[in-house]
DODRENRO-118485 format. One line per field, with one value per atom (N, C-alpha, C): atom name; residue in three letters; y, x, z. Coordinates in pm, 1 decimal. Example, Ala and Ser with C-alpha at 12.3 -4.5 7.8 and 13.67 -1.06 7.14 Angstrom:
site: [N/CA/C/N/CA/C];
code: [ala/ala/ala/ser/ser/ser];
c2: [-569.0/-450.0/-330.0/-225.0/-106.0/3.0];
c1: [1319.0/1230.0/1320.0/1285.0/1367.0/1290.0];
c3: [780.0/780.0/780.0/708.0/714.0/787.0];
***
This chain:
site: [N/CA/C/N/CA/C/N/CA/C/N/CA/C/N/CA/C/N/CA/C/N/CA/C/N/CA/C/N/CA/C/N/CA/C/N/CA/C/N/CA/C/N/CA/C/N/CA/C/N/CA/C/N/CA/C/N/CA/C/N/CA/C/N/CA/C/N/CA/C/N/CA/C/N/CA/C/N/CA/C/N/CA/C/N/CA/C/N/CA/C/N/CA/C/N/CA/C/N/CA/C/N/CA/C/N/CA/C/N/CA/C/N/CA/C/N/CA/C/N/CA/C/N/CA/C/N/CA/C/N/CA/C/N/CA/C/N/CA/C/N/CA/C/N/CA/C/N/CA/C/N/CA/C/N/CA/C/N/CA/C/N/CA/C/N/CA/C/N/CA/C/N/CA/C/N/CA/C/N/CA/C/N/CA/C/N/CA/C/N/CA/C/N/CA/C/N/CA/C/N/CA/C/N/CA/C/N/CA/C/N/CA/C/N/CA/C/N/CA/C/N/CA/C/N/CA/C/N/CA/C/N/CA/C/N/CA/C/N/CA/C/N/CA/C/N/CA/C/N/CA/C/N/CA/C/N/CA/C/N/CA/C/N/CA/C/N/CA/C/N/CA/C/N/CA/C/N/CA/C/N/CA/C/N/CA/C/N/CA/C/N/CA/C/N/CA/C/N/CA/C/N/CA/C/N/CA/C/N/CA/C/N/CA/C/N/CA/C/N/CA/C/N/CA/C/N/CA/C/N/CA/C/N/CA/C/N/CA/C/N/CA/C/N/CA/C/N/CA/C/N/CA/C/N/CA/C/N/CA/C/N/CA/C/N/CA/C/N/CA/C/N/CA/C/N/CA/C/N/CA/C/N/CA/C/N/CA/C/N/CA/C/N/CA/C/N/CA/C/N/CA/C/N/CA/C/N/CA/C];
code: [unk/unk/unk/unk/unk/unk/unk/unk/unk/unk/unk/unk/unk/unk/unk/unk/unk/unk/unk/unk/unk/unk/unk/unk/unk/unk/unk/unk/unk/unk/unk/unk/unk/unk/unk/unk/unk/unk/unk/unk/unk/unk/unk/unk/unk/unk/unk/unk/unk/unk/unk/unk/unk/unk/unk/unk/unk/unk/unk/unk/unk/unk/unk/unk/unk/unk/unk/unk/unk/unk/unk/unk/unk/unk/unk/unk/unk/unk/unk/unk/unk/unk/unk/unk/unk/unk/unk/unk/unk/unk/unk/unk/unk/unk/unk/unk/unk/unk/unk/unk/unk/unk/unk/unk/unk/unk/unk/unk/unk/unk/unk/unk/unk/unk/unk/unk/unk/unk/unk/unk/unk/unk/unk/unk/unk/unk/unk/unk/unk/unk/unk/unk/unk/unk/unk/unk/unk/unk/unk/unk/unk/unk/unk/unk/unk/unk/unk/unk/unk/unk/unk/unk/unk/unk/unk/unk/unk/unk/unk/unk/unk/unk/unk/unk/unk/unk/unk/unk/unk/unk/unk/unk/unk/unk/unk/unk/unk/unk/unk/unk/unk/unk/unk/unk/unk/unk/unk/unk/unk/unk/unk/unk/unk/unk/unk/unk/unk/unk/unk/unk/unk/unk/unk/unk/unk/unk/unk/unk/unk/unk/unk/unk/unk/unk/unk/unk/unk/unk/unk/unk/unk/unk/unk/unk/unk/unk/unk/unk/unk/unk/unk/unk/unk/unk/unk/unk/unk/unk/unk/unk/unk/unk/unk/unk/unk/unk/unk/unk/unk/unk/unk/unk/unk/unk/unk/unk/unk/unk/unk/unk/unk/unk/unk/unk/unk/unk/unk/unk/unk/unk/unk/unk/unk/unk/unk/unk/unk/unk/unk/unk/unk/unk/unk/unk/unk/unk/unk/unk/unk/unk/unk/unk/unk/unk/unk/unk/unk/unk/unk/unk/unk/unk/unk/unk/unk/unk/unk/unk/unk/unk/unk/unk/unk/unk/unk/unk/unk/unk/unk/unk/unk/unk/unk/unk/unk/unk/unk/unk/unk/unk/unk/unk/unk/unk/unk/unk/unk/unk/unk/unk/unk/unk/unk/unk/unk/unk/unk/unk/unk/unk/unk];
c2: [12115.9/12038.1/12029.0/12068.9/12058.6/11921.9/11884.1/11784.6/11756.1/11844.9/11849.6/11811.3/11899.9/11866.5/11718.1/11650.8/11500.5/11440.0/11449.0/11369.9/11362.5/11488.0/11489.7/11441.2/11459.7/11400.0/11241.7/11180.3/11043.6/10969.9/11038.0/11011.3/10875.0/10856.8/10734.3/10578.8/10602.8/10539.0/10495.4/10576.6/10591.8/10607.9/10672.5/10669.6/10828.3/10818.2/10960.4/10950.4/11052.8/11066.5/11064.3/10952.0/10938.1/11022.4/11044.2/11095.9/11160.7/11239.3/11304.6/11363.3/11300.2/11322.6/11368.1/11496.5/11590.3/11568.6/11589.3/11578.0/11717.0/11744.3/11857.8/11870.1/11970.6/11990.2/12031.0/11991.1/12066.9/12170.7/12237.2/12366.6/12371.9/12245.9/12251.8/12269.8/12234.3/12288.9/12415.2/12491.9/12585.7/12701.6/12671.5/12747.4/12742.2/12616.8/12565.7/12635.4/12667.7/12756.4/12871.4/12926.5/13100.1/13106.6/13005.3/13040.4/13022.3/12960.0/12930.9/13055.3/13118.6/13241.6/13333.3/13359.1/13463.6/13447.5/13355.6/13332.4/13370.5/13324.5/13354.0/13492.8/13572.4/13713.9/13776.1/13722.1/13815.6/13839.1/13699.0/13727.7/13820.9/13809.3/13895.2/14068.0/14080.7/14204.4/14278.3/14171.2/14224.6/14241.9/14177.8/14176.4/14353.1/14391.3/14521.8/14560.0/14453.6/14448.2/14448.5/14392.8/14372.5/14512.6/14565.5/14671.2/14662.5/14783.6/14746.9/14690.3/14745.0/14656.4/14522.8/14489.8/14333.0/14264.3/14311.5/14245.6/14242.5/14328.5/14317.3/14224.0/14231.6/14126.5/14012.5/13968.2/13844.5/13786.2/13900.6/13836.9/13805.9/13850.6/13850.8/13740.5/13693.0/13535.5/13441.9/13450.1/13355.0/13364.4/13459.4/13426.9/13371.5/13389.5/13285.3/13146.0/13129.3/12981.8/12949.3/13005.7/12936.1/12909.4/13023.4/12960.9/12863.9/12858.0/12748.3/12612.3/12619.9/12465.3/12461.0/12520.2/12512.9/12444.3/12540.2/12478.0/12340.4/12284.2/12156.8/12082.5/12104.7/12021.9/11979.6/12048.4/12044.4/11997.9/11921.1/11906.7/11741.9/11644.4/11511.7/11510.8/11411.8/11380.2/11236.7/11187.6/11070.9/11077.9/11013.6/11059.9/10906.8/10850.2/10733.1/10733.3/10659.2/10683.0/10568.0/10559.0/10434.1/10295.8/10316.1/10212.4/10208.4/10312.5/10335.4/10431.2/10430.8/10525.9/10613.9/10750.5/10827.7/10893.0/10883.2/10946.5/11039.0/11104.9/11183.7/11338.7/11451.2/11569.2/11631.1/11736.2/11803.9/11947.9/12004.3/12137.0/12138.6/11997.6/12039.6/11987.6/12011.0/11947.8/11832.9/11745.8/11585.2/11549.2/11443.5/11401.9/11307.8/11292.3/11176.3/11032.9/10939.7/10807.8/10719.0/10637.4/10543.3/10440.9/10383.9/10252.8/10184.5/10099.5/10061.4/9937.9/9903.4/9817.1/9669.2/9651.2/9529.3/9499.9/9593.6/9591.6/9514.2/9546.2/9539.0/9389.9/9336.6/9170.1/9177.2/9077.9/9095.8/9019.0/9117.8/9075.4/9170.6/9249.3/9316.4/9462.7/9494.1/9594.6/9601.2/9672.4/9669.3/9808.7/9801.7/9911.3/9979.8/10113.7/10177.2/10266.0/10264.1/10362.3/10414.9/10553.2/10625.5/10556.7/10594.1/10533.9/10629.8/10758.7/10876.4/10931.1/10962.1/11005.3/11146.1];
c1: [15568.8/15680.6/15687.3/15796.5/15808.4/15822.8/15832.8/15888.5/15987.1/16086.0/16255.5/16276.8/16243.7/16251.5/16202.9/16080.0/16068.9/16169.3/16214.6/16305.7/16465.1/16507.4/16609.6/16597.9/16488.1/16463.1/16466.3/16410.3/16412.3/16494.7/16596.0/16702.8/16775.4/16798.6/16863.0/16780.9/16658.3/16546.0/16513.7/16509.0/16441.2/16567.5/16679.0/16768.7/16766.9/16845.4/16842.0/16756.5/16661.7/16551.1/16624.0/16557.7/16622.6/16542.9/16414.9/16300.2/16202.3/16161.9/16009.6/15943.9/15814.9/15731.9/15585.9/15548.3/15455.2/15343.9/15198.5/15071.2/15025.3/15031.5/15004.6/14853.6/14810.2/14668.8/14695.8/14589.9/14571.8/14534.8/14536.2/14475.3/14338.8/14225.1/14120.3/14063.5/14163.9/14121.8/14110.3/14243.3/14243.5/14166.0/14132.2/14001.0/13885.9/13844.8/13731.4/13721.4/13835.1/13815.4/13840.3/13866.6/13899.4/13737.0/13664.9/13536.6/13432.2/13452.8/13355.5/13369.1/13518.3/13541.1/13447.5/13466.0/13409.6/13245.2/13179.3/13056.8/12995.8/13079.2/13003.1/13036.0/13154.4/13179.9/13075.0/13057.4/12960.6/12821.0/12787.0/12629.9/12651.6/12751.2/12724.5/12721.3/12833.5/12862.8/12726.2/12644.2/12547.8/12400.7/12412.6/12292.8/12279.6/12156.1/12157.9/12125.7/12094.8/12039.6/12183.4/12290.5/12417.8/12509.2/12559.2/12623.5/12787.0/12817.5/12976.5/13072.2/13049.6/13174.7/13154.3/13004.9/12970.4/13015.9/13009.2/13004.4/13179.6/13270.5/13378.3/13452.7/13404.1/13435.6/13393.2/13294.5/13239.0/13338.1/13403.3/13468.2/13604.8/13669.4/13808.2/13787.3/13667.6/13655.2/13643.5/13560.9/13574.6/13729.3/13788.2/13925.5/14010.0/13991.5/14091.4/14047.7/13918.1/13883.1/13904.1/13920.9/13966.2/14110.7/14211.0/14350.4/14370.3/14307.5/14353.3/14300.3/14198.3/14166.8/14244.3/14286.7/14412.3/14567.0/14578.8/14698.6/14677.7/14560.3/14542.6/14528.7/14481.6/14487.3/14614.1/14722.0/14850.3/14931.3/14874.6/14993.9/15034.3/14979.6/15035.1/15190.0/15268.4/15383.0/15406.3/15500.2/15545.0/15706.1/15779.0/15914.1/15962.9/16059.3/16133.4/16287.5/16252.4/16411.0/16491.2/16612.3/16686.7/16605.6/16552.0/16501.7/16380.8/16268.5/16111.6/16067.6/15913.0/15853.1/15800.1/15772.8/15739.2/15585.3/15487.3/15364.8/15268.2/15215.8/15148.3/15149.0/15089.6/15039.0/15203.3/15229.8/15353.7/15313.8/15206.3/15208.5/15084.0/15063.0/14955.4/15037.5/14943.1/15029.8/15035.0/14988.6/15007.7/15143.7/15201.4/15303.8/15279.2/15391.9/15385.0/15396.0/15333.7/15309.6/15437.6/15523.1/15608.4/15596.2/15661.8/15643.9/15756.3/15842.2/15971.5/15963.5/16049.8/16044.8/16056.0/16064.7/16069.9/15905.1/15822.3/15698.8/15610.7/15676.1/15569.8/15644.6/15513.9/15524.9/15545.1/15608.8/15622.1/15484.0/15453.2/15286.6/15210.6/15201.6/15094.5/15066.6/15177.4/15150.9/15094.0/15023.1/14975.4/14956.2/15011.5/15032.2/14872.7/14843.4/14760.1/14769.1/14689.9/14708.3/14589.8/14596.4/14484.9/14386.5/14257.0/14179.8/14215.0/14213.3/14225.3/14328.8/14413.0/14538.2/14526.4];
c3: [12869.5/12797.6/12649.4/12587.6/12421.1/12359.3/12249.8/12200.0/12236.8/12204.4/12202.9/12360.1/12453.2/12578.2/12622.1/12574.7/12601.0/12544.2/12413.6/12355.5/12437.8/12478.8/12560.2/12721.7/12778.0/12898.7/12902.9/12762.0/12779.9/12672.1/12656.6/12542.7/12561.4/12716.4/12731.2/12721.8/12712.9/12711.5/12558.8/12469.9/12374.9/12238.8/12279.4/12173.4/12102.0/12028.9/11965.5/11824.5/11807.3/11722.2/11547.7/11507.2/11359.6/11281.5/11307.3/11175.9/11278.8/11222.8/11283.2/11178.7/11190.6/11075.2/11172.5/11132.0/11169.6/11083.7/11112.4/11064.6/11041.6/10899.7/10839.7/10783.5/10811.7/10782.8/10610.3/10524.8/10370.6/10385.0/10247.9/10220.4/10245.3/10206.5/10217.3/10378.3/10457.7/10629.6/10625.4/10614.8/10624.4/10560.2/10409.1/10337.6/10441.8/10458.8/10556.5/10686.6/10735.6/10864.6/10845.5/10751.5/10694.9/10660.8/10579.5/10542.1/10661.4/10773.5/10880.7/10958.8/10987.0/11064.1/11005.9/10838.2/10786.0/10797.8/10775.7/10784.6/10892.2/11017.6/11166.0/11215.5/11152.9/11199.1/11096.7/10977.7/10901.8/10976.8/11015.4/11045.7/11163.1/11244.5/11370.7/11345.0/11196.4/11167.2/11084.1/11022.2/10956.3/11037.8/11176.1/11259.3/11275.7/11261.7/11311.5/11454.7/11508.8/11653.6/11763.6/11670.4/11778.4/11739.5/11845.8/11819.9/11801.0/11724.5/11695.9/11768.6/11888.1/11991.9/12016.7/12024.5/12043.0/11915.6/11794.1/11651.2/11672.2/11706.8/11672.6/11804.4/11923.5/12023.1/11999.7/11914.3/11858.0/11746.5/11660.0/11547.3/11605.1/11699.9/11769.8/11872.2/11913.3/11968.6/11853.8/11770.1/11627.8/11598.6/11572.1/11522.4/11637.2/11731.4/11859.2/11869.6/11839.0/11826.4/11704.5/11590.0/11458.3/11479.4/11530.3/11566.8/11630.0/11759.2/11865.0/11768.6/11705.4/11659.1/11538.4/11464.3/11360.8/11409.5/11513.6/11592.9/11663.9/11727.0/11777.1/11680.2/11547.7/11443.9/11396.3/11393.9/11350.9/11443.4/11549.3/11685.7/11672.6/11569.9/11603.4/11537.6/11618.1/11538.7/11576.2/11495.7/11488.2/11498.0/11585.4/11584.4/11606.3/11503.1/11497.4/11586.8/11667.8/11737.3/11742.1/11783.2/11785.8/11862.5/11950.5/12042.8/12064.5/12016.8/12021.3/11923.9/11905.6/11846.4/11949.2/11914.7/12001.4/11938.9/12009.1/11918.2/11993.7/11954.9/12022.0/11992.5/12078.2/12034.4/12075.8/11984.4/12008.2/12076.5/12050.9/12103.7/12220.1/12310.7/12408.5/12526.8/12610.3/12776.9/12801.5/12728.2/12743.3/12703.3/12751.7/12714.5/12610.9/12521.4/12413.0/12480.0/12384.9/12425.1/12342.7/12404.2/12408.2/12381.3/12257.5/12211.9/12197.1/12274.3/12270.0/12137.6/12054.1/11962.6/12018.8/12159.3/12197.0/12240.8/12231.2/12254.1/12135.8/12026.0/11916.6/11873.1/11844.6/11797.9/11648.2/11611.1/11457.3/11390.6/11265.5/11215.2/11301.0/11401.9/11476.3/11368.2/11323.8/11243.8/11105.9/11060.3/10947.8/10878.8/10745.7/10676.7/10635.0/10641.3/10632.4/10508.2/10387.4/10290.6/10277.7/10200.1/10181.0/10071.4/10071.9/9966.2/9852.1/9904.3/9802.3/9803.5/9703.4/9689.1/9575.6];
***
């Protein structure tokens, strides 16, 4: 189920979405994933004992693993709705977690800031 489908289906309980915040990964994550992909693929391509078909197959598998990893890293979402907060993964088969505003006790939330910006 998509995030939009979940919001439509639970619209009576949570209200209309007011803001959607997605967790995006930085350029360092992308560069790291590409470097890891190139290093692993390069090891197979430079190995003389492995044939060209096996090397290309391993490269395709590493590419698939890299893409799946990046998609899963970018999947967290926070949706602020009229009567609830929706937290969770936007691109997996798990449904998001709903926290109604009446479940939140005053003073129980603490702002978290990054130490390095």
